[in-house]
N, C-alpha and C positions, 0 to 999 in steps of 0.2 A: 741628433738625439738631445734632449737636453740635460742640462746638468743634473736633473734630479732626476733624469729617467734613467743616467746612468750610474747613479749614486744607490738608489731606492729601488728600484725598476718603474713599471709603468706609473705614470699618478695623471690624475683629471685634468683635464686644462681649467684656466680660471671660467672658461664662458662653461664650460659641462658642469663646478662648482657648483658655478651662479642658477643655472637652471636648475639643479637639484635643491637648494636651496628655496627656489620660487616656487617650485611642485610640492616640498614639504610647508612652508610657508599657505596656499591652496588648498593643501589637505586639511592643515587644519582648522582654516578659517572656516569649510565647509563643514568640518563635525563642530565647530561649537555652533553655526549656526543650525545644522540639523537636530543640534541638544538643545540648542532653545526654543527653534519652531515647536518642538514636539513638549517639550516642557509648558510651551502657552499650551497650546492644545492638549494636554492632558487637567492643568490646572485648569482651565474653562469647563472640559468635562463634568470633571470631581467636581468644581462649585455648582453647575446647574442641575447636576444628578440628588446633589445632599440637601441642594434647598427645593426640589420638588417634593409635592406632597402626599407621594404616592412611596419617596424612598425610603421611611420609619420601617413597615409595611414590607417593600421589598427587600429591606438588610435583614427583619427577622425569620423573613424566609428564604431565602435564599442566601445568605451567607450570614449564619450561625453557626462561623465553623468550630466554636467549643463542641454544641452536640454533634456535628458532621465529623469532627475527627471522633467519636467515641464511637461511629461507627464503621469506622476505616479498615478495624482488623475481620471484621465480617467478609466487611466488600471485596480486602484482599484471599480471603480464605476462600470465597465465589469464584475469583480471577482465575483460580487453577483452574476451573473448572471452563472456562472460554480461552485457555492458551490449551489448556489439554484438547480443547474442539479445533481450535484455529491447526494443532501441529499435525494430527492426526489428518484433516482435510488437508493440508496443504501437498502429502505426500501421496493421496492418492488421486486429489490434482493432477502433479506435475506427472503421476506414470500415465493416468487415463488421458490429460491432455495431450503428450507426448504420442500417444497411439494414434488418438483421433487427428492431431495435426500430420503424423505422414497416410493414415489413410485418405485422407483429404490431397494431397499431392500423390497419391501414386498415377501411373501413366498406364494407357494402354482400357481398350475398351471391356474387357474380362475385368477388369476393376471397377466397372460402374457403380456396380449396385455397394460395393461398399464406399465409394465416394459420394453416393447417393445420399447412402442411412447415416454417414459423418455429416454431410451436408445439413440433412434434416434435422438431427439432432442440435446442433449448435445453432440453425434460426430458431425451433422453439424453443429455450433453456436460456436462450438470447432476450430472447421476445417475451419469455415470462417473467413478472416481477418476482424477487426471489422470496417475496412475504405466501406469494400463492403457491410455489414450490414448497416453502414448509407447509401449509395449510394440506395440502394433497398429501404433502408424505406423514406426513405428522399425522394426522386424523383418519386422510384419506385412508393408509396401509390399515392400521390397526383395526378398521372396521371392515374390512372387508373378511376379519377373522379366518384367515390362510394359514395351514401349518405351514410353521418354519417364516415366516414371516416377523421382522423385529417389533417387540413392543417397548424396549428401551426408548423414552424419547431421546436422552442421550446422541444413543446409534441412527434415529431419524430427523435430529438435525443435521448428524456429521453428513448422512447421505444427502438431504437436503442441500446446505451448502457445496457438497462434492458435486451434485450436479448443473446448478447455476455456476460455476465459479471455475468448472470443465470448462466447460462453453466459452467459456470467455479465456480462458489462457491456452486452448486449441485454436484460438484465431493469433493469439500470440506468436504459439509457436510457428502456424502456418506462414504467419508473415516472416518470422526469420529464416525458416527454409527457401522460402522465396528470394531471400534477397543475400544469397550467396547464390554468388555467379555458375551459369551453367557449365564453366570449364574447368570451374574443380570438382565435381563428379566427371566430366568427361577424362579429366586427365587421373583418375581416382579408378576408373574405367579400366582406359588403358595399360595402367599397370598392373592389371587381372582380379580386383577384385569385387567381387559379387553388389546388388543393388544393395542388397543390404548391410554389408562390409562398408560398402560408401557410406550409405546413409550413419549409419553407427558410427566409424571414426574420421571422416570427413566432412561430409554436410551437418547434421546435427551438433556436434562441436562447437563450429562457427556462430552455428542459428542461436544456438544458448548464451553465447557471450553478447551477439548483437541484441537480443532483447531481453537481457538483463533489469534495465530500469525499470520499461512497462509492465515488467514480470512482477518485480518488488508493489509496485504502484498496486497490483492486481490484491498481493499478498496486506497491502494497508488496509486493503478496502475491507479483505476477507478478517483481517483483525480486528475492524471495527463492526462486522455486519454480524460474527456471533452473539451476539447480544440480542437476535432474531430470534434466538433458539429460547429464550424468554417466551414466548409465545405457545412454546411447546409445553410450558409449564417445565424447564428446565430449569433449575436453581440456581442459575451465576451472578451475575454482578450485578447487572440492572433490575431484574429479575429480585434481587437481597436487596436496591436502594430503594425500590420499589414496596416492597414490607414494612421499611425502615419510615419510608414517610409517612405509610397508609399508619405509622403508630404515633407518629411527631406528628403529622397534621404538614412539614413542613418540607421545603424544596433542595433542600441543602443537601442533600443525601443522594439525590439525583446529581447536584454539581461535584460532588464528590468518585463519584461515581466517573465522571466527564473527566475529570484532573488526573484520573488512576489513567483513563485510555490516551489521553493528551502524552504523559510522560512514556507512554510506549509506545506510540504512534509517532510521534514529532521527530525524536531521531530517526526513526528506520525511513520518515520521508525528507528527512535532510541527508542521509545517507544516498539515496538513492539521488534526490540532486546533484550530490557529488560525481559516482558513480555516471549520473547520463553527463557532466558538465564532460569528466573521463573519456569517457567514449566516443565525445562530439556528438552527442543527442541537444544537446543545448549549445548556441555560442556564445559569443562574448559579448550579447545582447541579452542573455537569457532568456534567449526565445528558440525554442524547442524545433528542431529541424530533422 
């Protein structure tokens, strides 16, 4: 043992210190090169854009942030409607998708009708564009004039979004259920648990943990797709921006609405990426495995 080790505990060797210093120098050098190259690229882009003939008109229409900022309070009030649609839809989707996923994983010929209907539902609503479902539900149901059917565009938008996203999330849940090793179910049944208890206490909790990253990705998409409720006349944020743009004749209001959506979605996206890395969905190279 060296004198330094006996006096003050373990210390890295001179070779190790040299390696650490070399790695720090490489990191600093890479950072400086990245900053310099980014500055050059940004500078060239800014120079080209500012000297183009259409820049003054583009700036006046898309980047008049003084005008756009005046409309932000109305956009934020309308955003509350987007958030309500998203939260209610998420709860409904989680419950319905879990039920459909379990139906698709039932075994035995007696459950064939349930498996068939669940599979048919998933195939239909995964294949239909969301906009088509919004039109069918939002305009088709009220046109029937049947007693008991909802007529509120807010409710109809939630129904259409729930129908579509339930199909996607059901497949995510099904993949999670099927990824749980059969020995888990066999062990639970050997301990005396029923099929329902096995699914509730053993299989489904593991499946949910495994599919959290793709599940959150679906909800990021749902958060953005609430803006499509505007086609039914729901006065949410995008339709509010459209009304503002029609009055001012400028597109900066859409830009402000887009920025608000980015402020909401980017943190959730980064959290999803972090969770995916933590659970091993993304390897060291950043590729989803």
